[in-house]
C-alpha positions as CSV (number, residue, x, y, z in Angstrom):
1,M,-2.1,-34.6,-49.8
2,C,-5.4,-33.7,-48.2
3,V,-4.7,-35.8,-45.1
4,F,-1.2,-34.1,-44.8
5,Y,-2.8,-30.6,-45.1
6,L,-5.5,-31.4,-42.4
7,D,-2.9,-32.9,-40.1
8,S,-0.7,-29.8,-40.5
9,T,-3.4,-27.3,-40.0
10,S,-5.0,-29.1,-37.1
11,S,-1.7,-29.0,-35.3
12,L,-1.4,-25.2,-35.9
13,D,-5.1,-24.7,-34.9
14,E,-4.5,-26.6,-31.7
15,K,-1.5,-24.4,-30.9
16,M,-3.4,-21.2,-31.7
17,W,-6.3,-22.3,-29.5
18,D,-3.8,-23.1,-26.7
19,L,-2.3,-19.6,-27.0
20,S,-5.7,-17.9,-27.1
21,T,-7.0,-19.6,-24.0
22,T,-4.0,-19.0,-21.7
23,T,-5.0,-17.7,-18.3
24,A,-3.4,-16.9,-15.0
25,S,-4.2,-20.4,-13.8
26,D,-1.7,-21.7,-16.3
27,F,1.0,-20.0,-14.3
28,T,-0.3,-20.8,-10.9
29,C,1.4,-23.2,-8.4
30,E,0.3,-24.6,-5.1
31,M,2.6,-25.3,-2.2
32,T,1.9,-27.0,1.1
33,I,3.5,-25.3,4.1
34,T,4.1,-27.9,6.8
35,K,4.3,-27.1,10.6
36,D,8.0,-27.8,10.5
37,M,8.4,-25.2,7.7
38,W,6.4,-22.7,9.6
39,N,8.3,-23.2,12.8
40,E,11.6,-22.9,11.0
41,H,10.4,-19.7,9.4
42,L,9.4,-18.2,12.8
43,L,12.8,-19.1,14.1
44,S,14.6,-17.4,11.2
45,M,12.3,-14.3,11.0
46,S,14.8,-12.1,12.9
47,Q,17.3,-12.7,10.0
48,I,14.9,-11.6,7.2
49,D,16.1,-8.6,5.3
50,E,14.7,-7.1,2.1
51,P,17.4,-7.4,-0.6
52,R,14.9,-6.4,-3.2
53,P,11.4,-5.0,-3.2
54,T,8.6,-7.6,-3.5
55,Y,5.6,-7.2,-5.7
56,S,3.2,-9.9,-4.4
57,V,3.1,-9.0,-0.7
58,P,3.5,-5.9,1.4
59,S,6.8,-5.1,2.9
60,M,7.8,-7.0,6.0
61,L,9.0,-3.8,7.6
62,E,5.6,-2.2,6.9
63,M,3.5,-5.1,8.2
64,G,5.6,-7.0,10.8
65,S,3.5,-10.1,10.2
66,P,5.0,-13.6,10.0
67,A,2.7,-14.5,7.2
68,V,3.8,-11.4,5.2
69,A,7.4,-12.3,5.9
70,L,6.8,-15.8,4.6
71,G,5.2,-14.5,1.4
72,Q,8.2,-12.3,0.9
73,R,10.6,-15.2,1.6
74,I,8.8,-17.5,-0.8
75,E,8.8,-14.8,-3.5
76,N,12.5,-14.1,-3.2
77,E,13.4,-17.8,-3.1
78,V,11.3,-18.6,-6.2
79,L,12.7,-15.7,-8.2
80,A,16.3,-16.7,-7.2
81,R,15.7,-20.3,-8.3
82,L,14.2,-19.2,-11.6
83,H,17.2,-16.9,-12.3
84,R,19.6,-19.8,-11.7
85,L,17.9,-22.0,-14.3
86,P,19.5,-22.0,-17.7
87,F,17.4,-20.9,-20.7
88,V,14.4,-19.8,-18.6
89,L,15.1,-16.1,-18.6
90,E,17.2,-13.8,-20.6
91,K,20.0,-12.1,-18.7
92,D,18.3,-8.7,-18.4
93,E,14.7,-10.1,-18.3
94,D,12.8,-9.4,-15.1
95,I,10.1,-11.6,-13.8
96,K,7.5,-10.6,-11.2
97,I,5.2,-12.7,-9.0
98,A,1.8,-11.1,-9.2
99,H,0.2,-12.4,-6.0
100,I,0.7,-14.8,-3.2
101,S,-2.3,-15.9,-1.2
102,Y,-2.8,-18.3,1.6
103,A,-5.5,-20.9,2.1
104,Y,-6.1,-23.0,5.2
105,D,-7.4,-26.6,4.9
106,N,-10.6,-26.1,6.8
107,R,-12.7,-28.9,5.3
108,K,-14.2,-29.9,8.6
109,L,-15.4,-26.3,9.4
110,L,-16.9,-25.9,5.9
111,N,-18.7,-29.2,6.2
112,L,-20.1,-28.1,9.6
113,L,-21.3,-24.8,8.1
114,I,-22.9,-26.7,5.2
115,D,-24.7,-29.0,7.7
116,R,-25.8,-25.9,9.7
117,G,-27.2,-24.3,6.5
118,H,-29.2,-27.5,5.7
119,L,-30.6,-27.5,9.3
120,I,-31.5,-23.8,9.0
121,T,-33.3,-24.3,5.7
């Protein structure tokens, strides 16, 4: 009985710990944008409209930037795909993407800057 009790409570304790340590990184995803994807996006930019306001990036009409337009396109596509999945969202439930940020793979530049810092010091 004691072993059963410890097994049951440790499972609940583990679930409570998991709930109490949930952070934004638990809901973060990473996506690689290839040159082909970027080129296709640039070709289709003239067809971008704003069917709904976006929350994670400024409006394409405000900014006029290809990167902003890509963020808007990604947000709209992710939300459309989530709403098509069964049992993910309730019918009237709304989901928002908090932030989209871009990073450039610049490992070579960072290594050169680190080497420069070592030489300076």
